[in-house]
C-alpha positions in Angstrom: -0.2 -0.3 -0.4 1.4 3.2 -0.9 2.2 6.1 1.6 -0.2 8.1 -0.6 -3.1 6.0 -0.6 -2.7 5.4 3.0 -3.0 8.4 4.5 -6.6 9.2 2.0 -7.7 5.9 3.9 -6.4 7.2 7.0 -8.0 11.0 6.5 -11.2 9.4 5.5 -11.5 7.5 8.6 -11.0 10.3 10.6 -13.6 12.2 9.0 -16.1 9.5 9.6 -15.4 9.7 13.2 -15.4 13.4 13.5 -18.8 13.1 11.1 -20.5 11.0 12.9 -21.5 13.0 16.1 -23.0 15.5 13.8 -25.2 12.6 12.0 -26.4 11.3 15.0 -27.4 15.2 15.7 -29.1 15.7 12.7 -31.0 12.1 13.0 -32.4 12.4 16.2 -33.2 16.0 16.1 -35.5 15.3 12.9 -37.2 12.1 14.8 -40.6 12.3 16.3 -41.1 13.1 20.2 -39.8 10.4 22.1 -38.4 8.1 19.8 -35.3 9.6 18.5 -33.0 7.8 21.8 -35.2 4.3 21.2 -34.8 4.4 17.1 -31.8 6.0 15.4 -33.3 5.3 12.2 -37.0 7.2 13.1 -35.5 10.4 12.1 -34.3 9.4 8.7 -37.9 7.0 8.0 -40.2 9.8 9.4 -38.5 12.8 9.5 -40.4 15.8 11.4 -38.4 19.5 10.8 -41.6 20.8 13.1 -39.3 19.8 15.5 -36.8 22.4 14.7 -39.6 25.6 14.7 -41.0 23.9 18.3 -37.6 23.9 19.7 -37.1 27.9 18.5 -40.4 28.8 19.9 -39.4 26.5 23.6 -36.2 28.2 23.7 -38.4 32.0 23.6 -37.1 35.0 21.7 -35.0 33.8 19.8 -34.5 36.3 17.5 -33.6 38.9 20.5 -31.0 35.6 21.7 -29.2 35.6 18.4 -29.3 39.2 17.7 -27.2 39.5 21.2 -25.0 37.2 20.2 -24.4 37.9 16.7 -23.6 41.4 18.4 -21.1 40.3 20.9 -19.6 38.0 18.5 -19.2 40.7 15.7 -18.0 43.4 18.3 -15.3 40.6 19.5 -13.8 39.8 16.1 -13.7 43.5 15.2 -12.0 44.0 18.8 -9.4 41.6 18.1 -8.6 41.9 14.8 -7.5 45.5 15.5 -5.7 45.6 18.5 -4.1 41.8 18.5 -3.0 43.1 15.0 -1.6 46.4 16.0 0.0 44.5 19.3 1.7 42.2 17.1 2.8 44.5 14.2 4.6 46.9 17.1 6.2 43.5 18.0 7.9 43.3 14.6 8.2 46.0 13.4 9.0 48.8 15.8 12.3 48.5 17.5 11.7 50.0 20.9 13.5 48.8 24.4 12.9 46.2 26.6 10.6 45.1 23.4 11.7 41.6 23.7 11.1 41.5 27.1 7.5 42.6 26.9 6.7 40.1 24.3 7.3 37.1 26.7 5.5 38.6 28.9 2.9 39.2 27.2 3.2 35.3 26.4 3.9 34.3 30.1 0.0 35.1 29.8 -0.6 32.5 28.0 -0.4 30.0 30.6 -3.0 31.7 33.4 -5.9 30.0 33.4 -9.4 32.1 32.6 -10.3 30.9 36.1 -7.9 32.6 37.9 -8.5 35.6 37.1 -12.3 35.5 37.1 -12.7 37.0 40.3 -10.4 39.5 40.3 -12.2 40.6 36.2 -15.2 40.3 38.0 -15.2 43.1 40.7 -13.6 45.1 38.4 -16.2 45.1 35.5 -18.7 45.3 38.8 -16.9 48.5 40.1 -17.1 49.7 36.4 -21.2 49.1 36.6 -21.2 47.5 33.6 -22.1 44.2 35.2 -25.2 42.6 33.4 -24.1 44.4 30.0 -21.8 42.9 27.1 -18.6 45.0 28.1 -17.7 42.2 29.7 -17.8 40.3 27.1 -16.7 42.9 24.4 -13.8 45.0 26.6 -11.2 41.6 26.4 -11.4 41.3 22.8 -11.1 45.1 22.3 -8.0 45.9 24.5 -6.2 42.7 23.0 -7.2 39.9 25.7 -5.4 36.7 23.9 -2.1 37.0 23.9 -1.9 33.6 21.1 -3.6 36.0 18.2 -0.7 38.8 19.1 1.7 36.0 18.7 0.5 35.2 15.1 0.2 38.3 14.0 3.6 39.2 15.4 5.4 35.7 13.3 3.4 37.1 10.2 4.8 40.7 9.9 8.3 39.4 10.7 7.9 37.3 7.1 7.0 40.6 4.8 10.1 42.0 3.5 11.8 45.0 5.6 11.5 46.8 2.0 8.3 47.4 2.4 8.2 49.6 5.5 11.5 51.4 3.7 9.9 52.0 0.6 7.4 53.6 2.5 8.9 55.6 4.9 10.2 57.7 1.7 7.5 58.4 0.6 6.6 59.8 4.2 4.8 57.2 5.9 4.6 56.6 9.3 4.3 53.4 11.5 0.5 53.6 11.2 0.4 54.3 8.5 2.6 51.5 6.7 0.6 49.1 9.6 -3.2 50.0 7.7 -2.2 50.4 3.9 0.3 47.3 3.9 0.9 45.1 6.4 -3.2 44.4 7.4 -3.7 44.4 3.6 -1.2 41.6 3.2 -2.2 39.8 6.4 -5.5 38.4 5.6 -4.9 35.6 5.7 -4.1 35.7 9.3 -7.0 38.1 9.7 -9.3 35.2 8.2 -7.7 32.6 10.8 -8.2 35.2 13.9 -11.6 35.9 13.2 -12.5 32.6 12.9 -11.3 31.6 16.1 -12.7 34.4 17.9 -16.0 33.7 16.0 -15.9 29.7 17.5 -15.0 31.4 20.9 -17.6 34.1 21.3 -20.3 32.4 19.5 -20.1 29.3 22.0 -18.7 31.2 24.8 -21.5 29.9 28.0 -18.9 30.6 30.8 -18.5 34.4 30.6 -22.4 35.4 29.8 -22.9 33.0 32.8 -21.0 35.4 34.8 -21.9 38.4 33.9 -25.5 38.3 32.5 -28.5 38.0 34.3 -31.6 40.1 32.9 -33.4 38.4 30.3 -32.9 40.3 26.9 -29.3 40.4 27.5 -29.0 36.6 27.0 -27.0 35.1 23.9 -27.8 31.7 22.6 -25.3 29.0 24.7 -27.1 30.7 27.7 -30.9 29.9 26.5 -29.5 26.9 25.6 -28.5 25.7 28.8 -31.5 26.9 30.3 -33.5 24.6 27.4 -31.4 21.7 28.1 -32.3 22.0 32.2 -35.6 21.8 31.4 -37.1 18.3 31.8 -40.3 18.0 29.8 -38.2 19.2 26.7 -37.6 16.0 24.9 -34.2 14.8 23.4 -35.4 15.7 20.0 -36.2 19.1 20.9 -33.2 19.8 22.4 -30.7 18.4 19.6 -32.6 20.5 17.0 -32.2 23.8 18.7 -28.4 22.7 19.5 -28.3 22.0 16.1 -29.6 25.4 15.1 -26.8 27.0 17.8 -24.3 25.1 15.7 -25.1 25.8 12.3 -23.4 29.5 11.8 -20.2 28.0 13.3 -20.1 24.8 10.7 -21.1 27.3 7.8 -18.7 30.1 8.6 -15.8 27.3 9.0 -16.8 25.8 5.2 -17.1 29.5 3.8 -13.8 30.6 5.1 -12.1 27.3 4.6 -9.6 28.0 2.4 -8.3 31.2 3.6 -8.6 29.9 7.0 -6.2 26.8 6.3 -3.8 29.1 4.3 -3.5 31.3 7.7 -2.9 28.2 9.6 -0.2 27.3 7.0 1.6 30.4 7.2 1.0 30.5 10.6 3.2 27.4 11.2 5.7 27.8 9.1 7.0 31.2 9.9 9.8 31.2 12.6 
C-alpha cells in the first residue's frame, strides 16, 4: 500500500469519526418526539422538520437571542483583529527598548487559566458598573486580551520584507500608515484565521455570559440553550434541534472561509 493511499484511508476514517456526532445530532433532531433515542432510524424514516420550529419556540425570543449573540461576536471579531494586529505589528516592526522582554510577558499570560482571573475581573467590571451588560464580553477582546493572536500576527509581520517599510518611509509614511495600508492588507490570511477562531470562541462562549449576564433581554444563545436543556419537560429531539440551530453558523462560517483559514494556519506554522 502506497503512502498516499494509506494517508487517504486514514483521513477518510478520521472524517467519518468526526462526522458521526453531527449525523447523530441531525437524525435524532428530526425524529418523532420520544422516539429519537429508542429508534435512531426514525429520523430518516419519519423526518419531522417541525421539531426545529417547536424547539425555537420553546427557547423563547430566538430573534433577540440571535441578535445579542451576533452583536457580541461581531464586536469581538473586530476588536480582536484590530488590537491584536496592532500589537503584533509593534512587536515585529517597531524597535524599542525592552520589546523582547515585554513580548515574553505577553506570552507568559497564556499560561494563566481564565478561572484564575475570573474573580478579580468580575470585581473590576462590577466597580465599573458593567455587570449585566455586553461590556465584559467585548472589552477583553477590544483591549487585546488574546496573547496567542498577538503572537500569530507578530510571526506573520516578521515574515514581510523590511524593504516594504523602507519604501513607505521614503514616501513619508509613518508606522500607523504602513500598518494600515501595507501590513494589514497583506495579513488577510491571518485576519481570517483570527476572525474564525474568535467567532467560534465568542459564539460558543458559555462561561463569560453565565457570570456577567443576568437579565433575559441580554441572554445569548448558549445561555438560552443551557436553560433549555435543564428543562426536564423538553424532549431530547427538541434539545438536539436547538443545538443544531446554534451550531449551524459555526459550520457555515468554517466552510465558507475554509481555504483562507487553512492558508493562514499554514503561514503561521511555517514562520519562525
